[in-house]
Each structure stands twice: as structure tokens, then as C-alpha cells.
N, C-alpha and C positions, 0 to 999 in steps of 0.2 A: 612439743608436738609438731610445731612448724618444721623443725629440722627433719623429723622422720618423714614428713610429707615430701620434702625436697629429695630425700634419699630414695623414696619410691618413684618419684617423677624422673629422676636422672636416668635410670636404666630404660625407662619407657621412651624418653627423648632420644637416647642413644640408639635404641632399636628402630625408631621411626626414621632417624637420620640415615642409618645404614640401609634401610629399605629404600628410602628415597634415592640414596647414592647408587644403589644397585640398579634401580629402574632408570636412572639418568646417566648410566655409563654408555660410552660409545659402542655401537654394535659392531665390534671388530670382527667377530666370526662371520657375520652376514656380509660385511664388506669384503673380507678375504674370499669368501665363496663367490661373491659377485665378480670380483676382480679376476678370479681364476676362470670363470665362465666367459667373461668378456675377452680374456686373452685367447681362449680356445676358439671363440667365434671369429675373432680377428685372424687367427692363424688359419682357420678354415676358409678364409677369403670372403667373409660375409659382406664386406664393403663392396666388393666387385660382383659377387654372385647372388647376394640377397640384400640389395640396397635398401628396400623399405624396412625390412626387419632390423638392419644395421642402424638405420636412422632412428627407429623407435628405441632401440637399445641405448644409443648414445644420448638421446634426450632424457631417458630414465637415469642414466649415470649422472648427468648434470644436475638433475633434480635431487638425487640422493646426496651428491657432494655438497650441494647448496644447503641441504638440511643438516648435514654433518657440521659444516662450518658455522652454521647458526645455532649449533648445539640442540637441534630438535631431534634428539636421538630416537624417540619412539617412531616418528615419521621416517627418519632415515633408515631404521631397521626394516620397516615395511617396504620402503623404496628399494633397498638393496635386494630384498627378496624378489621384487618385481624385476629388477635388473638381471638377476640370475636366471629367472624364467625366460625373459626376453632374449638373453644371450644364448641360452640353450636352443631356443626356437630359431635364432639367427644362424647358429652353427648347423642345425639340421637343414634349414633352407639353403644355406651355402653349399652344403654337400650335394643336395639335389640339383641346385643350379649349376654347380661345377660339372656334375655328371652329364647334365643335359647339354651344356656348352661344349664339353669334350666330344660327345656323340655327334653334335652338330658340326663341329670343326672336322672331325674324322670323315663325315659324309661329304662335306665340302671339298676336302682334300681328294677323296676318291673321285668325285664328280669332275673336278678340274683336271686330275690326271687322265681320266678317260677322254675328256674333250681334247686335251693336249696331244695324246697319242693319236687320236683321229686326225688332228691337224698335221701332225708330223707325217702321217701317211699321205695326206693330200699334198704336202710340201714336197715330199719325195717324188710323187707322181708329176708335179709341176716344176721340178728342179730345173729342167732345161729352159723353161719359160721365165724363170726368175731373172730379173736384171741384176747387175752387179750390186747396186745400192740395196735392192730388195734382199739379195742373198746376205749382204752384210747385216742388214736390219734383222733378218731371220736368225742369223747366228747369235747376234747380241740378245735378242729376245729369248732364244732357246736357253742361253746361259742364265738369263735373269729369272725365267720361269722355273728352271730346274733348281736354282739356288733358293727361290722363295718357297717352293714345295718342300725342299729338304729342311729349311729353317722351320717351316710350319710343322712338319712331322716331328722334329726334335722338340718343339715347344709344346705340342698338344698334350703331352702327359703331365706337364707341370703347370702350364698356364694356357688354357684353351682360348682365353680372350686374346692373348698375344699371338697365338697361332692364327686366329682368324684375321688379326690385323696384318699379318705377313701375307695372307692370301688376297688381301683387298685389291691389289693392283693387277692380279692375274686375269680376272674376267675381261677387263678392257683390252688387254693384249690379245686374248683369245678371240674376242669379237672382231678386232682389227684384222687379224690374220684370216679368220673365217671369211670376212668380206673380201680381202685382197686375193685369197686363193680362189674364191668363187668368181671374182672378176677375171682372173687369169684363165680359168676354165671356160668362161662364157665366150670370149673372143675367138678361142680356138674352134668352137662349134659354129659360130657365125662365119668364120673365115672359110670353113669347109663347104657351107651351103652355096655361096656364090660360085665356088670352084666347081661344084657338082652340076650347077645349072648351065654352065658355059658349054 
């Protein structure tokens, strides 16, 4: 009778061990889905355009990987599901952030081009008053501004942040020339007043 009890217990033990093994297996499907979502978020530029969402996602990835390495598979499964959700949110936020940055960069390019054209008109009007060194500086700055604007236009479609970086030096140049050209125009008016009173 003891032998028959053993025969009855063996299949039960085998079933319990299989069930335990199934529950304790690594959550490979969840990990794969999370990895795919993280890759998509990274490719969307989440680190640059959605930094807070990217940070939350990477913290969740570290937690899930730590649980996997310590064989806490149940916790790791839940964590990978959280990672997938956070990665999807990061990708969405990155797309919105990139669109906003692109629109902002395009507006900045248009504004700077408008200011530059206005200054070019003022410089043409004051061309006879420009000293040799001012003329050389104007020519150098004209080339630099044109190159920066073209580089920004080329970059804006693929990397709005890089486009904005290329525009960073232009406002100071425009401000300098606005002041210099205004100063050139002012003495001409002052010079005419004393001549008229004589």
C-alpha cells in the first residue's frame, strides 16, 4: 500500500513542479515588447524632446532588469509592462515635443530672415557712409548669417534642436548691426541741422 501511495503522489509532485516552473519562468514576451517600445521611444527622440518621460522610462527599465537578474520574475513581468506603457507615452510625448520644436525653429528662422532683410535694406541705404572696416565686417557677417540660416533650414526637418542651435549666434549679429546702422543714420541728421541754422 505504501508503494501505491508513492505512485499517486509522484504525478501530483510532477504537476506542482511544472506549475511552479511555469510561474517562475522569465517574462521573455513582456521583456521583448518593452524593449521594442523603448527602441521606438528612443528613435522618436524621447531623450531630447520628452526628457521627463524618457527619465521615467529608463528608471523603470533599470528596475525591471534588476528584478530579472535577481530572478524575481513575477515582479519583472509587471515592471516590463510598466516599461512598455512608459515607453509608449515617451514616444508620443517626443513626437509632440519634436513638432513643437520644429514649429518654433521655423518661426525663429522666418523672424530672423525678416530682420536680416530689413537690415540689408538699411545697409544699402547707408552704404556710402560705411567705413572700409565696417564694409568688410558687414560682408563677413552677411556671409555668416546666410550660412547659419541655410544650415538651420537644412537641419529643421530632421533635428529642430540642432537648427535652433545654428540660429543662436544670429540675434547678437543683428542687434549689433541694428545699432551700428542707427548710429550711422543719426549723425547724418545731426550734421544737417547745424548746416541749416547757419
